[in-house]
PAPAPA-374590 format. One record per atom (N, C-alpha, C, O): atom name; residue in one letter; chain; z, x, y; residue number from 1. Coordinates in Angstrom, 2 decimals, always signed. Each point is the difference from the previous one (the first is absolute). Layout:
<recs>
<rec atom="CA" res="a" chain="A" up="Z" east="X" north="Y" n="NUM"/>
...
</recs>
This chain:
<recs>
<rec atom="N" res="m" chain="A" up="+112.53" east="+55.64" north="+78.58" n="1"/>
<rec atom="CA" res="m" chain="A" up="-0.70" east="+1.25" north="+0.25" n="1"/>
<rec atom="C" res="m" chain="A" up="+0.96" east="+1.18" north="+0.01" n="1"/>
<rec atom="O" res="m" chain="A" up="-0.33" east="+1.07" north="-0.51" n="1"/>
<rec atom="N" res="d" chain="A" up="+1.51" east="-1.26" north="+1.09" n="2"/>
<rec atom="CA" res="d" chain="A" up="+0.97" east="+1.08" north="+0.05" n="2"/>
<rec atom="C" res="d" chain="A" up="+0.45" east="+0.41" north="-1.40" n="2"/>
<rec atom="O" res="d" chain="A" up="+0.20" east="+1.19" north="-0.26" n="2"/>
<rec atom="N" res="i" chain="A" up="-0.02" east="-2.16" north="-0.62" n="3"/>
<rec atom="CA" res="i" chain="A" up="+0.42" east="+0.30" north="-1.37" n="3"/>
<rec atom="C" res="i" chain="A" up="-1.09" east="+0.77" north="-0.73" n="3"/>
<rec atom="O" res="i" chain="A" up="+0.28" east="+0.96" north="-0.72" n="3"/>
<rec atom="N" res="a" chain="A" up="-1.52" east="-1.38" north="+0.90" n="4"/>
<rec atom="CA" res="a" chain="A" up="-1.12" east="+0.68" north="-0.66" n="4"/>
<rec atom="C" res="a" chain="A" up="-0.11" east="+1.45" north="+0.48" n="4"/>
<rec atom="O" res="a" chain="A" up="-0.23" east="+0.90" north="-0.80" n="4"/>
<rec atom="N" res="l" chain="A" up="+0.39" east="-0.69" north="+2.09" n="5"/>
<rec atom="CA" res="l" chain="A" up="-0.04" east="+1.35" north="+0.55" n="5"/>
<rec atom="C" res="l" chain="A" up="+1.13" east="+0.85" north="-0.55" n="5"/>
<rec atom="O" res="l" chain="A" up="-0.20" east="+1.17" north="-0.32" n="5"/>
<rec atom="N" res="l" chain="A" up="+1.37" east="-1.73" north="+0.22" n="6"/>
<rec atom="CA" res="l" chain="A" up="+1.15" east="+0.73" north="-0.55" n="6"/>
<rec atom="C" res="l" chain="A" up="-0.25" east="+0.37" north="-1.46" n="6"/>
<rec atom="O" res="l" chain="A" up="+0.27" east="+1.13" north="-0.40" n="6"/>
<rec atom="N" res="v" chain="A" up="-0.79" east="-2.05" north="-0.37" n="7"/>
<rec atom="CA" res="v" chain="A" up="-0.28" east="+0.27" north="-1.42" n="7"/>
<rec atom="C" res="v" chain="A" up="-1.05" east="+1.10" north="-0.13" n="7"/>
<rec atom="O" res="v" chain="A" up="+0.15" east="+0.89" north="-0.83" n="7"/>
<rec atom="N" res="m" chain="A" up="-1.20" east="-0.95" north="+1.63" n="8"/>
<rec atom="CA" res="m" chain="A" up="-1.03" east="+1.03" north="-0.05" n="8"/>
<rec atom="C" res="m" chain="A" up="+0.56" east="+1.37" north="+0.38" n="8"/>
<rec atom="O" res="m" chain="A" up="-0.34" east="+1.00" north="-0.63" n="8"/>
<rec atom="N" res="r" chain="A" up="+1.19" east="-0.96" north="+1.65" n="9"/>
<rec atom="CA" res="r" chain="A" up="+0.63" east="+1.27" north="+0.40" n="9"/>
<rec atom="C" res="r" chain="A" up="+0.87" east="+0.54" north="-1.11" n="9"/>
<rec atom="O" res="r" chain="A" up="-0.02" east="+1.20" north="-0.27" n="9"/>
<rec atom="N" res="l" chain="A" up="+0.79" east="-2.06" north="-0.38" n="10"/>
<rec atom="CA" res="l" chain="A" up="+0.88" east="+0.45" north="-1.08" n="10"/>
<rec atom="C" res="l" chain="A" up="-0.78" east="+0.52" north="-1.20" n="10"/>
<rec atom="O" res="l" chain="A" up="+0.36" east="+1.01" north="-0.60" n="10"/>
<rec atom="N" res="v" chain="A" up="-1.44" east="-1.70" north="+0.26" n="11"/>
<rec atom="CA" res="v" chain="A" up="-0.83" east="+0.44" north="-1.12" n="11"/>
<rec atom="C" res="v" chain="A" up="-0.65" east="+1.35" north="+0.32" n="11"/>
<rec atom="O" res="v" chain="A" up="+0.00" east="+0.91" north="-0.83" n="11"/>
<rec atom="N" res="l" chain="A" up="-0.55" east="-0.78" north="+2.02" n="12"/>
<rec atom="CA" res="l" chain="A" up="-0.63" east="+1.25" north="+0.39" n="12"/>
<rec atom="C" res="l" chain="A" up="+1.02" east="+1.13" north="+0.07" n="12"/>
<rec atom="O" res="l" chain="A" up="-0.29" east="+1.13" north="-0.42" n="12"/>
<rec atom="N" res="a" chain="A" up="+1.48" east="-1.41" north="+0.93" n="13"/>
<rec atom="CA" res="a" chain="A" up="+1.06" east="+1.01" north="+0.04" n="13"/>
<rec atom="C" res="a" chain="A" up="+0.37" east="+0.44" north="-1.42" n="13"/>
<rec atom="O" res="a" chain="A" up="+0.19" east="+1.18" north="-0.25" n="13"/>
<rec atom="N" res="a" chain="A" up="-0.10" east="-2.14" north="-0.67" n="14"/>
<rec atom="CA" res="a" chain="A" up="+0.32" east="+0.34" north="-1.39" n="14"/>
<rec atom="C" res="a" chain="A" up="-1.08" east="+0.87" north="-0.62" n="14"/>
<rec atom="O" res="a" chain="A" up="+0.31" east="+0.94" north="-0.74" n="14"/>
<rec atom="N" res="v" chain="A" up="-1.57" east="-1.23" north="+1.03" n="15"/>
<rec atom="CA" res="v" chain="A" up="-1.09" east="+0.81" north="-0.54" n="15"/>
<rec atom="C" res="v" chain="A" up="+0.10" east="+1.44" north="+0.51" n="15"/>
<rec atom="O" res="v" chain="A" up="-0.11" east="+0.95" north="-0.78" n="15"/>
<rec atom="N" res="f" chain="A" up="+0.32" east="-0.80" north="+2.08" n="16"/>
<rec atom="CA" res="f" chain="A" up="+0.10" east="+1.35" north="+0.56" n="16"/>
<rec atom="C" res="f" chain="A" up="+1.23" east="+0.74" north="-0.54" n="16"/>
<rec atom="O" res="f" chain="A" up="-0.09" east="+1.18" north="-0.33" n="16"/>
<rec atom="N" res="l" chain="A" up="+1.22" east="-1.87" north="+0.23" n="17"/>
<rec atom="CA" res="l" chain="A" up="+1.21" east="+0.66" north="-0.51" n="17"/>
<rec atom="C" res="l" chain="A" up="-0.13" east="+0.39" north="-1.46" n="17"/>
<rec atom="O" res="l" chain="A" up="+0.38" east="+1.11" north="-0.37" n="17"/>
<rec atom="N" res="v" chain="A" up="-0.90" east="-1.98" north="-0.45" n="18"/>
<rec atom="CA" res="v" chain="A" up="-0.17" east="+0.33" north="-1.42" n="18"/>
<rec atom="C" res="v" chain="A" up="-0.99" east="+1.15" north="-0.17" n="18"/>
<rec atom="O" res="v" chain="A" up="+0.24" east="+0.91" north="-0.80" n="18"/>
<rec atom="N" res="a" chain="A" up="-1.34" east="-0.94" north="+1.54" n="19"/>
<rec atom="CA" res="a" chain="A" up="-0.99" east="+1.08" north="-0.10" n="19"/>
<rec atom="C" res="a" chain="A" up="+0.60" east="+1.34" north="+0.44" n="19"/>
<rec atom="O" res="a" chain="A" up="-0.19" east="+1.02" north="-0.66" n="19"/>
<rec atom="N" res="g" chain="A" up="+0.91" east="-1.03" north="+1.77" n="20"/>
<rec atom="CA" res="g" chain="A" up="+0.60" east="+1.24" north="+0.49" n="20"/>
<rec atom="C" res="g" chain="A" up="+1.05" east="+0.55" north="-0.94" n="20"/>
<rec atom="O" res="g" chain="A" up="+0.03" east="+1.20" north="-0.27" n="20"/>
<rec atom="N" res="i" chain="A" up="+0.83" east="-2.06" north="-0.23" n="21"/>
<rec atom="CA" res="i" chain="A" up="+1.06" east="+0.45" north="-0.91" n="21"/>
<rec atom="C" res="i" chain="A" up="-0.60" east="+0.51" north="-1.31" n="21"/>
<rec atom="O" res="i" chain="A" up="+0.45" east="+1.01" north="-0.54" n="21"/>
<rec atom="N" res="a" chain="A" up="-1.47" east="-1.70" north="+0.04" n="22"/>
<rec atom="CA" res="a" chain="A" up="-0.64" east="+0.44" north="-1.25" n="22"/>
<rec atom="C" res="a" chain="A" up="-0.63" east="+1.38" north="+0.17" n="22"/>
<rec atom="O" res="a" chain="A" up="+0.10" east="+0.84" north="-0.89" n="22"/>
<rec atom="N" res="k" chain="A" up="-0.74" east="-0.61" north="+2.03" n="23"/>
<rec atom="CA" res="k" chain="A" up="-0.61" east="+1.31" north="+0.24" n="23"/>
<rec atom="C" res="k" chain="A" up="+1.05" east="+1.09" north="+0.19" n="23"/>
<rec atom="O" res="k" chain="A" up="-0.21" east="+1.14" north="-0.41" n="23"/>
<rec atom="N" res="l" chain="A" up="+1.33" east="-1.49" north="+1.02" n="24"/>
<rec atom="CA" res="l" chain="A" up="+1.06" east="+1.00" north="+0.19" n="24"/>
<rec atom="C" res="l" chain="A" up="+0.67" east="+0.37" north="-1.32" n="24"/>
<rec atom="O" res="l" chain="A" up="+0.46" east="+1.13" north="-0.17" n="24"/>
<rec atom="N" res="t" chain="A" up="-0.41" east="-2.06" north="-0.77" n="25"/>
<rec atom="CA" res="t" chain="A" up="+0.62" east="+0.31" north="-1.29" n="25"/>
<rec atom="C" res="t" chain="A" up="-0.93" east="+0.81" north="-0.90" n="25"/>
<rec atom="O" res="t" chain="A" up="+0.47" east="+0.62" north="-0.95" n="25"/>
<rec atom="N" res="d" chain="A" up="-1.77" east="-0.62" north="+1.24" n="26"/>
<rec atom="CA" res="d" chain="A" up="-0.96" east="+0.79" north="-0.77" n="26"/>
<rec atom="C" res="d" chain="A" up="-0.80" east="+0.88" north="+0.95" n="26"/>
<rec atom="O" res="d" chain="A" up="-1.18" east="-0.23" north="+0.26" n="26"/>
<rec atom="N" res="r" chain="A" up="+1.85" east="+1.25" north="+0.25" n="27"/>
<rec atom="CA" res="r" chain="A" up="-0.65" east="+0.87" north="+0.99" n="27"/>
<rec atom="C" res="r" chain="A" up="-1.17" east="+0.77" north="-0.60" n="27"/>
<rec atom="O" res="r" chain="A" up="-1.01" east="+0.20" north="+0.67" n="27"/>
<rec atom="N" res="a" chain="A" up="+1.14" east="+0.22" north="-1.91" n="28"/>
<rec atom="CA" res="a" chain="A" up="-1.10" east="+0.75" north="-0.63" n="28"/>
<rec atom="C" res="a" chain="A" up="-1.23" east="-0.89" north="-0.10" n="28"/>
<rec atom="O" res="a" chain="A" up="-1.12" east="+0.45" north="+0.27" n="28"/>
<rec atom="N" res="g" chain="A" up="+1.31" east="-1.69" north="-0.64" n="29"/>
<rec atom="CA" res="g" chain="A" up="-1.12" east="-0.93" north="-0.07" n="29"/>
<rec atom="C" res="g" chain="A" up="-0.59" east="-0.28" north="+1.36" n="29"/>
<rec atom="O" res="g" chain="A" up="-1.22" east="-0.12" north="+0.14" n="29"/>
<rec atom="N" res="s" chain="A" up="+2.08" east="+0.01" north="+0.87" n="30"/>
<rec atom="CA" res="s" chain="A" up="-0.49" east="-0.22" north="+1.37" n="30"/>
<rec atom="C" res="s" chain="A" up="-0.82" east="+1.19" north="+0.49" n="30"/>
<rec atom="O" res="s" chain="A" up="-1.06" east="-0.17" north="+0.60" n="30"/>
<rec atom="N" res="n" chain="A" up="+1.56" east="+1.37" north="-0.88" n="31"/>
<rec atom="CA" res="n" chain="A" up="-0.73" east="+1.20" north="+0.40" n="31"/>
<rec atom="C" res="n" chain="A" up="-1.35" east="+0.08" north="-0.71" n="31"/>
<rec atom="O" res="n" chain="A" up="-1.02" east="+0.34" north="+0.61" n="31"/>
<rec atom="N" res="q" chain="A" up="+1.00" east="-0.67" north="-1.90" n="32"/>
<rec atom="CA" res="q" chain="A" up="-1.25" east="+0.02" north="-0.75" n="32"/>
<rec atom="C" res="q" chain="A" up="-0.97" east="-1.05" north="+0.51" n="32"/>
<rec atom="O" res="q" chain="A" up="-1.20" east="+0.24" north="+0.04" n="32"/>
<rec atom="N" res="a" chain="A" up="+1.71" east="-1.40" north="+0.36" n="33"/>
<rec atom="CA" res="a" chain="A" up="-0.86" east="-1.05" north="+0.55" n="33"/>
<rec atom="C" res="a" chain="A" up="-0.67" east="+0.47" north="+1.29" n="33"/>
<rec atom="O" res="a" chain="A" up="-1.16" east="-0.33" north="+0.25" n="33"/>
<rec atom="N" res="i" chain="A" up="+1.89" east="+1.08" north="+0.56" n="34"/>
<rec atom="CA" res="i" chain="A" up="-0.58" east="+0.55" north="+1.24" n="34"/>
<rec atom="C" res="i" chain="A" up="-1.15" east="+0.93" north="-0.34" n="34"/>
<rec atom="O" res="i" chain="A" up="-1.07" east="-0.06" north="+0.62" n="34"/>
<rec atom="N" res="v" chain="A" up="+1.29" east="+0.94" north="-1.60" n="35"/>
<rec atom="CA" res="v" chain="A" up="-1.05" east="+0.93" north="-0.42" n="35"/>
<rec atom="C" res="v" chain="A" up="-1.18" east="-0.75" north="-0.61" n="35"/>
<rec atom="O" res="v" chain="A" up="-1.16" east="+0.31" north="+0.27" n="35"/>
<rec atom="N" res="d" chain="A" up="+1.46" east="-1.31" north="-1.11" n="36"/>
<rec atom="CA" res="d" chain="A" up="-1.06" east="-0.79" north="-0.63" n="36"/>
<rec atom="C" res="d" chain="A" up="-0.81" east="-0.79" north="+1.03" n="36"/>
<rec atom="O" res="d" chain="A" up="-1.16" east="-0.32" north="-0.22" n="36"/>
<rec atom="N" res="f" chain="A" up="+1.79" east="+0.01" north="+1.33" n="37"/>
<rec atom="CA" res="f" chain="A" up="-0.68" east="-0.72" north="+1.07" n="37"/>
<rec atom="C" res="f" chain="A" up="-1.04" east="+0.88" north="+0.68" n="37"/>
<rec atom="O" res="f" chain="A" up="-0.89" east="-0.50" north="+0.69" n="37"/>
<rec atom="N" res="g" chain="A" up="+1.01" east="+1.82" north="-0.88" n="38"/>
<rec atom="CA" res="g" chain="A" up="-0.99" east="+0.92" north="+0.53" n="38"/>
<rec atom="C" res="g" chain="A" up="+0.51" east="+0.90" north="+1.11" n="38"/>
<rec atom="O" res="g" chain="A" up="-0.77" east="+0.76" north="+0.58" n="38"/>
<rec atom="N" res="l" chain="A" up="+2.06" east="-0.83" north="-0.27" n="39"/>
<rec atom="CA" res="l" chain="A" up="+0.56" east="+0.86" north="+1.03" n="39"/>
<rec atom="C" res="l" chain="A" up="+0.41" east="+1.34" north="-0.60" n="39"/>
<rec atom="O" res="l" chain="A" up="+0.31" east="+0.07" north="-1.20" n="39"/>
<rec atom="N" res="p" chain="A" up="-0.30" east="+0.98" north="+2.00" n="40"/>
<rec atom="CA" res="p" chain="A" up="+0.40" east="+1.31" north="-0.53" n="40"/>
<rec atom="C" res="p" chain="A" up="+1.44" east="-0.02" north="-0.52" n="40"/>
<rec atom="O" res="p" chain="A" up="+0.87" east="-0.70" north="+0.52" n="40"/>
<rec atom="N" res="r" chain="A" up="-0.63" east="+1.48" north="-1.56" n="41"/>
<rec atom="CA" res="r" chain="A" up="+1.31" east="+0.05" north="-0.65" n="41"/>
<rec atom="C" res="r" chain="A" up="+1.11" east="+0.40" north="+0.98" n="41"/>
<rec atom="O" res="r" chain="A" up="+1.15" east="-0.40" north="-0.18" n="41"/>
<rec atom="N" res="r" chain="A" up="-1.48" east="+1.18" north="+1.20" n="42"/>
<rec atom="CA" res="r" chain="A" up="+1.04" east="+0.45" north="+0.94" n="42"/>
<rec atom="C" res="r" chain="A" up="+0.60" east="-1.16" north="+0.79" n="42"/>
<rec atom="O" res="r" chain="A" up="+1.12" east="+0.12" north="+0.50" n="42"/>
<rec atom="N" res="f" chain="A" up="-1.84" east="-1.26" north="-0.38" n="43"/>
<rec atom="CA" res="f" chain="A" up="+0.51" east="-1.16" north="+0.71" n="43"/>
<rec atom="C" res="f" chain="A" up="+0.84" east="-0.91" north="-0.89" n="43"/>
<rec atom="O" res="f" chain="A" up="+0.70" east="-0.89" north="+0.50" n="43"/>
<rec atom="N" res="a" chain="A" up="-0.76" east="+1.10" north="-1.80" n="44"/>
<rec atom="CA" res="a" chain="A" up="+0.66" east="-0.90" north="-0.95" n="44"/>
<rec atom="C" res="a" chain="A" up="+1.51" east="-0.11" north="+0.23" n="44"/>
<rec atom="O" res="a" chain="A" up="+0.50" east="-1.12" north="+0.03" n="44"/>
<rec atom="N" res="p" chain="A" up="+0.24" east="+2.21" north="+0.12" n="45"/>
<rec atom="CA" res="p" chain="A" up="+1.46" east="-0.16" north="+0.19" n="45"/>
<rec atom="C" res="p" chain="A" up="+0.35" east="-0.77" north="+1.27" n="45"/>
<rec atom="O" res="p" chain="A" up="+0.91" east="-0.83" north="-0.01" n="45"/>
<rec atom="N" res="l" chain="A" up="-1.61" east="+1.10" north="+1.09" n="46"/>
<rec atom="CA" res="l" chain="A" up="+0.28" east="-0.68" north="+1.26" n="46"/>
<rec atom="C" res="l" chain="A" up="-0.35" east="-1.49" north="-0.08" n="46"/>
<rec atom="O" res="l" chain="A" up="+0.83" east="-0.84" north="+0.34" n="46"/>
<rec atom="N" res="l" chain="A" up="-2.01" east="+0.53" north="-0.78" n="47"/>
<rec atom="CA" res="l" chain="A" up="-0.43" east="-1.39" north="-0.08" n="47"/>
<rec atom="C" res="l" chain="A" up="+0.66" east="-0.74" north="-1.15" n="47"/>
<rec atom="O" res="l" chain="A" up="+0.25" east="-1.20" north="+0.09" n="47"/>
<rec atom="N" res="g" chain="A" up="+0.03" east="+1.91" north="-1.17" n="48"/>
<rec atom="CA" res="g" chain="A" up="+0.66" east="-0.63" north="-1.15" n="48"/>
<rec atom="C" res="g" chain="A" up="+1.41" east="-0.45" north="+0.31" n="48"/>
<rec atom="O" res="g" chain="A" up="+0.53" east="-0.88" north="-0.68" n="48"/>
<rec atom="N" res="t" chain="A" up="+0.08" east="+1.47" north="+1.68" n="49"/>
<rec atom="CA" res="t" chain="A" up="+1.33" east="-0.42" north="+0.45" n="49"/>
<rec atom="C" res="t" chain="A" up="-0.08" east="-0.84" north="+1.27" n="49"/>
<rec atom="O" res="t" chain="A" up="+0.73" east="-0.98" north="+0.15" n="49"/>
<rec atom="N" res="g" chain="A" up="-1.62" east="+1.35" north="+0.75" n="50"/>
<rec atom="CA" res="g" chain="A" up="-0.09" east="-0.68" north="+1.29" n="50"/>
<rec atom="C" res="g" chain="A" up="-0.51" east="-1.43" north="-0.09" n="50"/>
<rec atom="O" res="g" chain="A" up="+0.52" east="-0.89" north="+0.68" n="50"/>
<rec atom="N" res="v" chain="A" up="-1.52" east="+0.66" north="-1.50" n="51"/>
<rec atom="CA" res="v" chain="A" up="-0.56" east="-1.35" north="-0.12" n="51"/>
<rec atom="C" res="v" chain="A" up="+1.03" east="-0.98" north="-0.58" n="51"/>
<rec atom="O" res="v" chain="A" up="+0.15" east="-1.09" north="+0.55" n="51"/>
<rec atom="N" res="p" chain="A" up="+0.56" east="+1.43" north="-1.62" n="52"/>
<rec atom="CA" res="p" chain="A" up="+1.01" east="-0.94" north="-0.51" n="52"/>
<rec atom="C" res="p" chain="A" up="+1.14" east="-0.26" north="+0.99" n="52"/>
<rec atom="O" res="p" chain="A" up="+0.50" east="-1.12" north="+0.08" n="52"/>
<rec atom="N" res="i" chain="A" up="-0.11" east="+2.13" north="+0.65" n="53"/>
<rec atom="CA" res="i" chain="A" up="+1.05" east="-0.21" north="+1.01" n="53"/>
<rec atom="C" res="i" chain="A" up="-0.51" east="-0.95" north="+1.08" n="53"/>
<rec atom="O" res="i" chain="A" up="+0.73" east="-0.89" north="+0.44" n="53"/>
<rec atom="N" res="l" chain="A" up="-1.96" east="+1.08" north="+0.00" n="54"/>
<rec atom="CA" res="l" chain="A" up="-0.60" east="-0.89" north="+0.99" n="54"/>
<rec atom="C" res="l" chain="A" up="-0.09" east="-1.42" north="-0.54" n="54"/>
<rec atom="O" res="l" chain="A" up="+0.26" east="-0.96" north="+0.74" n="54"/>
<rec atom="N" res="e" chain="A" up="-0.61" east="+0.80" north="-2.01" n="55"/>
<rec atom="CA" res="e" chain="A" up="-0.06" east="-1.33" north="-0.60" n="55"/>
<rec atom="C" res="e" chain="A" up="+1.37" east="-0.66" north="+0.01" n="55"/>
<rec atom="O" res="e" chain="A" up="+0.11" east="-1.19" north="+0.29" n="55"/>
<rec atom="N" res="c" chain="A" up="+0.92" east="+1.94" north="-0.59" n="56"/>
<rec atom="CA" res="c" chain="A" up="+1.36" east="-0.55" north="+0.01" n="56"/>
<rec atom="C" res="c" chain="A" up="+0.43" east="-0.39" north="+1.41" n="56"/>
<rec atom="O" res="c" chain="A" up="+0.64" east="-1.03" north="+0.20" n="56"/>
<rec atom="N" res="v" chain="A" up="-0.98" east="+1.85" north="+0.78" n="57"/>
<rec atom="CA" res="v" chain="A" up="+0.35" east="-0.30" north="+1.39" n="57"/>
<rec atom="C" res="v" chain="A" up="-0.73" east="-1.26" north="+0.47" n="57"/>
<rec atom="O" res="v" chain="A" up="+0.59" east="-0.85" north="+0.66" n="57"/>
<rec atom="N" res="i" chain="A" up="-1.87" east="+0.75" north="-1.00" n="58"/>
<rec atom="CA" res="i" chain="A" up="-0.76" east="-1.20" north="+0.37" n="58"/>
<rec atom="C" res="i" chain="A" up="+0.60" east="-1.23" north="-0.66" n="58"/>
<rec atom="O" res="i" chain="A" up="+0.16" east="-1.05" north="+0.63" n="58"/>
<rec atom="N" res="g" chain="A" up="+0.17" east="+1.16" north="-1.91" n="59"/>
<rec atom="CA" res="g" chain="A" up="+0.60" east="-1.13" north="-0.71" n="59"/>
<rec atom="C" res="g" chain="A" up="+1.30" east="-0.44" north="+0.63" n="59"/>
<rec atom="O" res="g" chain="A" up="+0.25" east="-1.20" north="+0.15" n="59"/>
<rec atom="N" res="a" chain="A" up="+0.59" east="+2.16" north="+0.20" n="60"/>
<rec atom="CA" res="a" chain="A" up="+1.27" east="-0.35" north="+0.64" n="60"/>
<rec atom="C" res="a" chain="A" up="-0.22" east="-0.60" north="+1.38" n="60"/>
<rec atom="O" res="a" chain="A" up="+0.69" east="-0.94" north="+0.39" n="60"/>
<rec atom="N" res="a" chain="A" up="-1.65" east="+1.48" north="+0.36" n="61"/>
<rec atom="CA" res="a" chain="A" up="-0.27" east="-0.52" north="+1.34" n="61"/>
<rec atom="C" res="a" chain="A" up="-0.58" east="-1.41" north="-0.03" n="61"/>
<rec atom="O" res="a" chain="A" up="+0.19" east="-0.78" north="+0.94" n="61"/>
<rec atom="N" res="l" chain="A" up="-0.89" east="+0.45" north="-2.01" n="62"/>
<rec atom="CA" res="l" chain="A" up="-0.53" east="-1.36" north="-0.12" n="62"/>
<rec atom="C" res="l" chain="A" up="+1.10" east="-1.03" north="-0.20" n="62"/>
<rec atom="O" res="l" chain="A" up="-0.21" east="-1.19" north="+0.25" n="62"/>
<rec atom="N" res="l" chain="A" up="+1.35" east="+1.62" north="-0.69" n="63"/>
<rec atom="CA" res="l" chain="A" up="+1.12" east="-0.92" north="-0.24" n="63"/>
<rec atom="C" res="l" chain="A" up="+0.66" east="-0.45" north="+1.31" n="63"/>
<rec atom="O" res="l" chain="A" up="+0.59" east="-1.08" north="+0.05" n="63"/>
<rec atom="N" res="l" chain="A" up="-0.68" east="+1.88" north="+0.98" n="64"/>
<rec atom="CA" res="l" chain="A" up="+0.64" east="-0.31" north="+1.27" n="64"/>
<rec atom="C" res="l" chain="A" up="-0.99" east="-0.67" north="+0.94" n="64"/>
<rec atom="O" res="l" chain="A" up="-1.12" east="+0.48" north="+0.18" n="64"/>
<rec atom="N" res="t" chain="A" up="+1.52" east="-1.57" north="+0.42" n="65"/>
<rec atom="CA" res="t" chain="A" up="-0.88" east="-0.72" north="+0.91" n="65"/>
<rec atom="C" res="t" chain="A" up="-0.41" east="+0.86" north="+1.20" n="65"/>
<rec atom="O" res="t" chain="A" up="-1.13" east="-0.07" north="+0.46" n="65"/>
<rec atom="N" res="s" chain="A" up="+2.05" east="+0.87" north="+0.02" n="66"/>
<rec atom="CA" res="s" chain="A" up="-0.27" east="+0.80" north="+1.20" n="66"/>
<rec atom="C" res="s" chain="A" up="-1.02" east="+1.12" north="-0.24" n="66"/>
<rec atom="O" res="s" chain="A" up="-0.63" east="+0.46" north="+0.95" n="66"/>
<rec atom="N" res="t" chain="A" up="+0.46" east="-0.02" north="-2.20" n="67"/>
<rec atom="CA" res="t" chain="A" up="-0.92" east="+1.09" north="-0.29" n="67"/>
<rec atom="C" res="t" chain="A" up="-1.18" east="-0.41" north="-0.88" n="67"/>
<rec atom="O" res="t" chain="A" up="-0.85" east="+0.83" north="-0.32" n="67"/>
<rec atom="N" res="a" chain="A" up="+0.80" east="-2.08" north="-0.06" n="68"/>
<rec atom="CA" res="a" chain="A" up="-1.04" east="-0.46" north="-0.94" n="68"/>
<rec atom="C" res="a" chain="A" up="-1.41" east="+0.15" north="+0.56" n="68"/>
<rec atom="O" res="a" chain="A" up="-0.91" east="+0.40" north="-0.73" n="68"/>
<rec atom="N" res="q" chain="A" up="+0.72" east="-0.71" north="+1.99" n="69"/>
<rec atom="CA" res="q" chain="A" up="-1.34" east="+0.09" north="+0.57" n="69"/>
<rec atom="C" res="q" chain="A" up="-0.47" east="+1.45" north="+0.04" n="69"/>
<rec atom="O" res="q" chain="A" up="-1.16" east="+0.28" north="-0.33" n="69"/>
<rec atom="N" res="f" chain="A" up="+2.01" east="+0.64" north="+0.72" n="70"/>
<rec atom="CA" res="f" chain="A" up="-0.36" east="+1.41" north="+0.01" n="70"/>
<rec atom="C" res="f" chain="A" up="-0.25" east="+0.51" north="-1.41" n="70"/>
<rec atom="O" res="f" chain="A" up="-0.94" east="+0.75" north="-0.24" n="70"/>
<rec atom="N" res="a" chain="A" up="+1.78" east="-1.17" north="-0.71" n="71"/>
<rec atom="CA" res="a" chain="A" up="-0.18" east="+0.43" north="-1.40" n="71"/>
<rec atom="C" res="a" chain="A" up="-1.32" east="-0.51" north="-0.56" n="71"/>
<rec atom="O" res="a" chain="A" up="-0.67" east="+0.71" north="-0.75" n="71"/>
<rec atom="N" res="a" chain="A" up="+0.30" east="-1.91" north="+1.11" n="72"/>
<rec atom="CA" res="a" chain="A" up="-1.28" east="-0.54" north="-0.47" n="72"/>
<rec atom="C" res="a" chain="A" up="-1.17" east="+0.79" north="+0.59" n="72"/>
<rec atom="O" res="a" chain="A" up="-0.99" east="+0.24" north="-0.70" n="72"/>
<rec atom="N" res="f" chain="A" up="+1.10" east="+0.16" north="+1.94" n="73"/>
<rec atom="CA" res="f" chain="A" up="-1.03" east="+0.82" north="+0.63" n="73"/>
<rec atom="C" res="f" chain="A" up="-0.11" east="+1.35" north="-0.70" n="73"/>
<rec atom="O" res="f" chain="A" up="-1.10" east="+0.47" north="-0.28" n="73"/>
<rec atom="N" res="v" chain="A" up="+2.24" east="+0.16" north="+0.00" n="74"/>
<rec atom="CA" res="v" chain="A" up="+0.00" east="+1.31" north="-0.68" n="74"/>
<rec atom="C" res="v" chain="A" up="-0.54" east="-0.14" north="-1.42" n="74"/>
<rec atom="O" res="v" chain="A" up="-0.70" east="+0.89" north="-0.49" n="74"/>
<rec atom="N" res="a" chain="A" up="+1.01" east="-1.99" north="-0.17" n="75"/>
<rec atom="CA" res="a" chain="A" up="-0.47" east="-0.22" north="-1.37" n="75"/>
<rec atom="C" res="a" chain="A" up="-1.52" east="-0.11" north="-0.05" n="75"/>
<rec atom="O" res="a" chain="A" up="-0.62" east="+0.40" north="-0.99" n="75"/>
<rec atom="N" res="i" chain="A" up="+0.03" east="-0.92" north="+2.03" n="76"/>
<rec atom="CA" res="i" chain="A" up="-1.46" east="-0.13" north="+0.02" n="76"/>
<rec atom="C" res="i" chain="A" up="-0.60" east="+1.39" north="+0.07" n="76"/>
<rec atom="O" res="i" chain="A" up="-1.22" east="+0.15" north="+0.03" n="76"/>
</recs>
């Protein structure tokens, strides 16, 4: 059970890290996605940068046993 939990945490951390890094490398696309989602354009720069950073922080926190439970709660 411990191995399965570790593997699931690592996979989920990888998903969050890849998603966050991909969005950070394409900020224009991230900003446009925010607008396409239906939010006002004025929120695009803040959310287009803030969401990917949060995804990266969650991904990194999932890697550490001491912060994994909190990161999983924040991810929900």
